[in-house]
C-alpha positions as CSV (number, residue, x, y, z in Angstrom):
1,X,-0.1,0.1,-0.1
2,X,1.5,3.4,-1.0
3,X,0.4,6.7,0.0
4,X,0.2,9.4,-2.7
5,X,-0.4,13.0,-2.0
6,X,-2.0,15.3,-4.7
7,X,0.3,18.3,-4.2
8,X,-1.6,20.5,-6.7
9,X,-4.8,20.0,-4.7
10,X,-3.0,20.7,-1.5
11,X,-1.6,23.9,-3.0
12,X,-5.0,25.0,-4.3
13,X,-6.5,24.5,-0.8
14,X,-3.7,26.3,0.8
15,X,-3.9,29.3,-1.6
16,X,-7.7,29.5,-1.3
17,X,-7.7,29.4,2.4
18,X,-4.9,32.1,2.6
19,X,-6.8,34.3,0.3
20,X,-10.0,33.9,2.2
21,X,-8.4,34.6,5.5
22,X,-6.5,37.7,4.3
23,X,-9.5,39.2,2.7
24,X,-11.7,38.5,5.7
25,X,-9.1,40.2,8.2
26,X,-8.6,43.1,5.5
27,X,-12.2,43.9,5.0
28,X,-13.0,43.5,8.8
29,X,-10.1,46.1,9.5
30,X,-11.2,48.4,7.0
31,X,-14.8,48.2,8.2
32,X,-13.7,48.9,11.7
33,X,-11.6,51.9,10.5
34,X,-14.5,53.3,8.5
35,X,-16.9,52.8,11.5
36,X,-14.6,54.8,13.7
37,X,-14.2,57.4,11.1
38,X,-18.0,57.7,10.8
39,X,-18.2,58.6,14.5
40,X,-19.6,55.4,15.8
41,X,-16.6,54.3,18.0
42,X,-17.5,50.8,19.2
43,X,-17.1,50.7,23.1
44,X,-17.7,47.1,24.3
45,X,-18.0,46.5,28.0
46,X,-15.8,43.5,28.9
47,X,-17.2,40.2,30.2
48,X,-16.2,39.6,33.8
49,X,-14.7,36.2,34.5
50,X,-13.9,35.1,38.0
51,X,-10.5,33.9,37.2
52,X,-9.5,36.9,35.0
53,X,-6.1,38.7,35.6
54,X,-7.4,42.1,35.0
55,X,-11.0,43.3,35.2
56,X,-12.2,46.6,33.7
57,X,-13.9,48.6,36.3
58,X,-16.9,50.8,35.7
59,X,-14.6,53.9,35.9
60,X,-12.3,52.7,33.1
61,X,-15.5,51.9,31.1
62,X,-16.8,55.4,31.7
63,X,-13.5,56.9,30.8
64,X,-13.3,54.9,27.5
65,X,-16.9,56.0,26.6
66,X,-15.9,59.7,27.3
67,X,-12.9,59.4,25.1
68,X,-14.8,57.9,22.4
69,X,-17.3,60.8,22.6
70,X,-14.5,63.2,22.5
71,X,-13.0,61.6,19.4
72,X,-16.3,61.7,17.7
73,X,-16.7,65.4,18.4
74,X,-13.3,66.1,16.9
75,X,-14.1,64.2,13.7
76,X,-13.4,66.7,10.9
77,X,-15.8,64.9,8.3
78,X,-18.9,66.5,7.3
79,X,-22.2,64.7,7.9
80,X,-22.3,63.3,4.4
81,X,-18.9,62.0,4.5
82,X,-19.6,60.3,7.9
83,X,-22.7,58.6,6.3
84,X,-20.5,57.5,3.5
85,X,-17.9,56.0,5.9
86,X,-20.7,54.3,7.8
87,X,-22.1,52.7,4.7
88,X,-18.7,51.5,3.6
89,X,-18.1,50.1,7.1
90,X,-21.5,48.1,6.8
91,X,-20.4,47.0,3.3
92,X,-17.1,45.7,4.5
93,X,-18.9,43.8,7.5
94,X,-21.2,42.4,4.9
95,X,-18.3,41.2,2.7
96,X,-16.8,39.5,5.8
97,X,-20.1,37.8,6.5
98,X,-20.6,36.7,2.9
99,X,-17.1,35.2,2.9
100,X,-17.6,33.3,6.0
101,X,-20.9,32.0,4.9
102,X,-19.6,31.0,1.5
103,X,-16.8,28.9,3.2
104,X,-19.2,27.3,5.4
105,X,-21.4,26.4,2.4
106,X,-18.3,25.1,0.5
107,X,-17.5,22.9,3.5
108,X,-21.0,21.6,4.1
109,X,-22.0,21.1,0.3
110,X,-18.5,19.5,-0.4
111,X,-17.6,21.1,-3.7
């Protein structure tokens, strides 16, 4: 019994997965950047775990929200530019979601 590896198929899967991973990370980063430029800075309160090394206090959370509001006020973009940046961010996030769903469908369908 001999084992033979189809190296061209292996290379094809490697290249496809690399391009998929890079594109998802790229569009997520661009979407997040556009979201911040539109004045909608995402401030997420952290989950508290009992065994966490550091826990963000309410004071730190309020400070982060205050800094986000200050950054939004200092935004030099006009309202139209902010809306365009927000639409671009939503588009980038939609591309990320579409790429993930397409990858899952490829795995499930098996093509």
